[in-house]
C-alpha positions as CSV (number, residue, x, y, z in Angstrom):
1,X,-1.6,4.5,28.9
2,X,1.9,3.5,29.8
3,X,4.7,6.0,29.1
4,X,7.2,3.1,28.2
5,X,6.9,-0.4,27.2
6,X,9.6,-2.9,27.9
7,X,9.9,-5.4,25.0
8,X,8.0,-8.0,27.1
9,X,5.3,-5.6,27.8
10,X,5.2,-4.5,23.9
11,X,5.1,-8.0,22.9
12,X,2.3,-9.0,25.2
13,X,0.2,-5.8,24.5
14,X,0.4,-6.2,20.6
15,X,0.5,-9.8,20.2
16,X,3.9,-10.0,18.3
17,X,7.1,-12.0,19.2
18,X,10.5,-10.3,20.4
19,X,12.1,-11.5,17.0
20,X,9.6,-9.4,15.2
21,X,10.2,-6.4,17.6
22,X,13.8,-6.6,16.8
23,X,13.2,-6.6,13.1
24,X,10.7,-3.6,13.5
25,X,13.6,-1.8,15.5
26,X,16.2,-2.8,13.0
27,X,14.3,-1.5,9.8
28,X,13.3,1.7,11.5
29,X,9.7,0.9,11.6
30,X,9.6,1.1,15.3
31,X,11.8,3.3,17.4
32,X,13.2,2.6,21.1
33,X,15.2,4.1,23.8
34,X,17.9,2.8,26.1
35,X,17.8,3.0,29.9
36,X,20.8,1.8,31.2
37,X,20.9,-1.9,29.4
38,X,17.2,-2.0,29.1
39,X,15.4,-1.4,25.7
40,X,12.1,0.5,26.0
41,X,9.5,1.6,23.4
42,X,8.0,4.8,24.1
43,X,4.2,4.9,23.9
44,X,4.2,7.5,21.2
45,X,6.4,5.3,19.1
46,X,4.2,2.2,19.8
47,X,1.0,4.3,18.9
48,X,2.6,5.7,15.8
49,X,3.5,1.8,14.7
50,X,0.0,0.8,15.4
51,X,-1.5,3.4,13.3
52,X,0.7,2.7,10.5
53,X,-0.4,-0.8,10.1
54,X,-3.0,-1.6,7.2
55,X,-6.7,-1.2,8.0
56,X,-9.0,-4.3,8.1
57,X,-10.9,-4.8,5.2
58,X,-13.7,-7.5,5.7
59,X,-14.2,-9.7,2.7
60,X,-17.5,-10.5,1.2
61,X,-18.4,-14.1,0.3
62,X,-15.2,-15.3,2.1
63,X,-12.7,-14.3,-0.7
64,X,-10.2,-11.5,-0.4
65,X,-10.0,-9.0,-3.0
66,X,-7.4,-9.6,-5.5
């Protein structure tokens, strides 16, 4: 596992766009660090964010629980 992700690497690895990444950073749901002018996301922060996502719940009969 990488120690740090650039925003581009995080976007590719987790399948989300940069706009969403910036929104996550602004809301505090994801933390980042600066190295010079570059913004990087520590692998631990990426892992915490991924683990905070809701679990997948398969539906029965093609309908979601309401």
